[in-house]
C-alpha positions, 0 to 999 in steps of 0.5 A: 500500500503506497499510501502508507509510505510517508516519506513523499507525504511528510516532506509535502506536509512540511513544505507545505506548513512552511509556505503558509507560516511564511505567507500567510502572517504577514498579509495578516498582520498587515491587514488594517481595519477601515474603522479603528474604534474610538474610546469614549470618556467614562462620564459619557457612560452614565445610564438612567435606570430602566423603568420597567412597565410591571414594576 
């Protein structure tokens, strides 16, 4: 059964992981989001209590 011979498949797996680890991370790191979240001051975060209709 030739599929049980790990010699060619192991090298293919290693080379494919080497390519994935050298090509994909720079592309992911270079990605920027168009709308960066802005920080809001803490005093604007004050909320009012909820008026429950059944209480």
